C-alpha positions as CSV (number, residue, x, y, z in Angstrom):
1,M,108.8,-52.8,36.7
2,G,105.8,-50.9,35.3
3,F,102.3,-51.5,36.2
4,R,99.0,-50.5,34.6
5,K,95.3,-50.5,35.5
6,H,92.1,-49.2,34.1
7,Y,89.4,-47.4,36.1
8,S,85.9,-46.2,35.2
9,N,85.0,-42.6,34.9
10,L,83.5,-41.1,38.0
11,L,80.1,-39.4,37.7
12,G,79.7,-36.7,40.3
13,L,80.7,-36.7,43.9
14,L,78.0,-37.2,46.5
15,L,79.1,-38.1,50.0
16,L,76.9,-40.7,51.7
17,G,78.1,-43.0,54.3
18,T,77.1,-44.4,57.7
19,A,79.2,-46.7,59.9
20,C,78.9,-49.0,62.8
21,T,81.7,-50.7,64.6
22,G,82.7,-54.0,66.1
23,H,83.1,-52.1,69.4
24,A,80.6,-49.8,71.1
25,T,80.7,-46.2,69.9
26,E,79.5,-43.2,72.0
27,V,78.3,-40.1,70.2
28,N,77.7,-36.9,72.2
29,V,76.2,-33.6,71.0
30,V,78.0,-30.8,72.8
31,G,77.0,-27.8,70.7
32,L,73.9,-26.8,68.6
33,F,73.5,-24.1,65.9
34,S,71.4,-23.5,62.9
35,G,72.5,-26.1,60.3
36,K,75.5,-27.1,62.5
37,A,76.3,-29.3,65.5
38,M,79.3,-29.9,67.6
39,V,79.7,-33.6,67.9
40,M,82.2,-35.7,70.0
41,V,82.8,-39.4,69.2
42,N,84.2,-41.8,71.8
43,G,85.4,-38.9,74.0
44,G,87.6,-37.5,71.3
45,K,88.0,-33.9,70.2
46,P,84.7,-32.1,69.4
47,H,84.1,-31.7,65.7
48,M,81.9,-29.0,64.2
49,M,79.7,-30.7,61.5
50,T,77.4,-29.0,59.0
51,S,74.2,-30.6,57.7
52,G,74.9,-33.3,55.2
53,E,78.5,-33.9,56.5
54,T,79.7,-37.3,57.5
55,S,82.4,-37.7,60.2
56,P,85.5,-40.0,59.7
57,E,83.7,-42.4,62.1
58,G,80.7,-42.5,59.7
59,I,78.3,-40.4,61.8
60,R,76.2,-38.3,59.4
61,L,74.5,-35.0,60.4
62,I,71.1,-34.8,58.7
63,S,70.0,-31.5,60.2
64,A,70.4,-29.3,63.3
65,D,69.0,-26.2,65.0
66,S,69.3,-24.6,68.4
67,N,67.2,-27.3,70.0
68,A,68.4,-30.7,68.6
69,A,70.5,-32.5,66.0
70,V,69.3,-35.3,63.8
71,L,72.1,-37.8,63.2
72,E,72.3,-40.9,61.1
73,I,74.1,-43.6,63.1
74,D,74.4,-47.2,62.0
75,G,71.9,-46.5,59.2
76,K,69.3,-45.2,61.7
77,R,68.2,-41.6,62.4
78,Q,68.4,-40.4,66.0
79,T,67.5,-37.0,67.4
80,L,69.8,-35.7,70.2
81,N,69.3,-32.6,72.3
82,M,72.2,-30.6,73.8
83,G,74.3,-32.8,76.1
84,Q,72.6,-36.0,75.0
85,S,74.5,-39.0,73.8
86,A,73.9,-42.2,71.9
87,N,75.6,-45.5,72.3
88,I,76.0,-47.7,69.3
89,K,76.5,-51.3,70.2
90,P,78.3,-53.8,67.9
91,K,76.1,-56.2,65.9
92,E,75.6,-59.6,67.6
93,G,77.5,-62.5,66.2
94,S,80.4,-60.4,64.9
95,G,83.4,-59.6,67.1
96,N,85.3,-58.0,64.2
97,P,85.2,-54.3,63.4
98,T,82.3,-53.6,61.0
99,T,81.3,-50.7,58.8
100,V,78.0,-50.2,57.0
101,L,77.9,-47.9,53.9
102,T,74.8,-46.6,52.1
103,A,74.7,-46.2,48.3
104,D,73.8,-43.0,46.6
105,S,71.0,-42.7,44.0
106,S,73.4,-44.1,41.3
107,G,74.3,-47.1,43.4
108,H,77.8,-45.8,44.3
109,F,79.3,-46.2,47.8
110,F,80.9,-42.9,48.7
111,T,82.3,-42.5,52.3
112,V,84.8,-40.7,54.4
113,G,87.8,-42.4,55.8
114,S,91.4,-41.6,56.6
115,I,94.8,-42.4,55.1
116,N,97.9,-42.1,57.4
117,G,95.6,-40.3,59.9
118,A,94.3,-37.6,57.5
119,S,90.6,-37.5,56.5
120,T,89.7,-38.1,52.8
121,R,86.7,-38.8,50.6
122,M,86.6,-42.3,49.1
123,L,84.6,-44.4,46.7
124,V,84.4,-48.2,47.0
125,D,85.7,-49.5,43.7
126,T,86.2,-53.3,43.3
127,G,87.6,-52.6,39.8
128,A,90.6,-50.8,41.2
129,T,93.6,-53.0,42.0
130,M,94.8,-50.7,44.8
131,V,93.8,-47.7,46.9
132,S,94.3,-45.1,44.2
133,M,94.5,-41.3,44.3
134,S,95.7,-38.2,42.5
135,S,99.1,-36.7,43.2
136,A,97.4,-33.6,44.5
137,E,95.5,-35.6,47.1
138,A,98.7,-37.6,48.0
139,K,100.5,-34.3,48.7
140,R,97.6,-33.1,50.9
141,L,97.8,-36.3,52.8
142,G,101.5,-36.0,53.3
143,I,102.4,-39.1,51.2
144,S,106.0,-39.0,49.7
145,Y,104.9,-40.7,46.6
146,L,107.9,-39.7,44.5
147,K,109.9,-42.2,46.6
148,G,107.7,-45.0,45.4
149,E,108.1,-47.3,42.4
150,R,107.5,-45.4,39.2
151,G,105.3,-46.7,36.5
152,A,102.3,-45.7,34.4
153,V,98.5,-46.1,34.3
154,S,96.0,-45.9,31.4
155,T,93.3,-43.4,32.0
156,A,90.5,-41.8,30.0
157,N,92.9,-39.0,29.2
158,G,95.7,-41.3,28.1
159,V,98.7,-42.8,29.9
160,V,100.0,-40.9,32.9
161,P,102.9,-41.4,35.3
162,A,102.0,-43.3,38.5
163,Y,103.8,-44.4,41.7
164,H,103.3,-47.6,43.7
165,V,103.4,-46.7,47.4
166,T,102.7,-48.3,50.8
167,L,100.1,-46.6,53.0
168,N,100.9,-46.9,56.7
169,T,97.2,-47.0,57.7
170,V,93.8,-46.9,55.9
171,K,90.8,-46.4,58.2
172,L,87.1,-46.7,57.4
173,G,84.9,-46.4,60.5
174,N,86.5,-48.6,63.1
175,I,88.2,-50.8,60.5
176,T,91.9,-50.0,60.3
177,L,94.3,-51.8,58.1
178,N,98.1,-51.3,58.1
179,Q,100.6,-51.5,55.2
180,V,98.1,-51.2,52.3
181,D,99.3,-51.0,48.7
182,G,98.5,-47.6,47.1
183,L,98.7,-46.0,43.7
184,V,99.3,-42.3,43.1
185,Q,98.8,-41.0,39.6
186,E,99.7,-37.7,38.2
187,S,96.2,-36.8,36.9
188,S,93.0,-35.3,38.3
189,M,90.7,-37.6,40.4
190,P,87.7,-36.3,42.3
191,V,87.9,-38.9,45.0
192,V,90.2,-41.7,46.4
193,L,89.3,-45.1,45.0
194,L,89.1,-47.7,47.7
195,G,90.4,-50.6,45.7
196,M,91.1,-54.3,46.3
197,S,94.3,-53.9,48.2
198,F,92.0,-52.7,51.0
199,L,88.8,-54.6,50.2
200,K,90.4,-58.0,49.8
201,R,91.0,-58.0,53.5
202,L,87.3,-57.5,54.3
203,E,84.1,-59.5,54.0
204,M,81.7,-57.6,51.8
205,K,77.9,-58.1,52.0
206,R,75.4,-56.1,50.1
207,D,71.7,-55.9,51.0
208,G,69.8,-53.5,48.8
209,S,71.3,-50.0,49.2
210,S,73.5,-51.1,52.1
211,M,76.9,-52.7,52.1
212,T,78.4,-54.2,55.3
213,L,82.2,-54.5,55.5
214,V,83.7,-56.8,58.1
215,K,87.5,-56.9,58.8
216,K,88.9,-60.4,58.2
217,Y,92.6,-59.8,59.1
């Protein structure tokens, strides 16, 4: 059975995202360099970040030098020296995992998440029925999309083949959902569209340039 959807053209790709969680998060600075910092989140593997980069957990490195790193954590900037750490506590009144995103200058919510354990850039898109991506990105993420249900989607460049797949996990900050419907299309897409197959399982609250996502189930 075929399936179709329309999506809006994407204008540019600017990564801006910060996250907080429903559980306390610990961020440690274990290395400092000019424009780079080695950051460890929740005791995990150290990750080298460059200025402007956002980690899969939603921690953004604003700037760094040999003395300190300026990080954006839970929407707030914190300066950490070598060996220092910051603990981000969950918001009161919410025991569910929570993520806060910040809009870019055009009002779009770009972020970094992961699909089936692999990091990927995403755009929150309530107009997309499913979590949607290009076939090239699906291959990079190790998704065997050719085994999915074949159909077609209508794009700005015409009708292209597409495949309905099931994503084992989709993670954004500390929000992890299992068995999420996905759509892989054989056309170029600059970013993964975080559509309603993921968003419908969250509460979405917007306050100015910030959007708070809370896991419902």
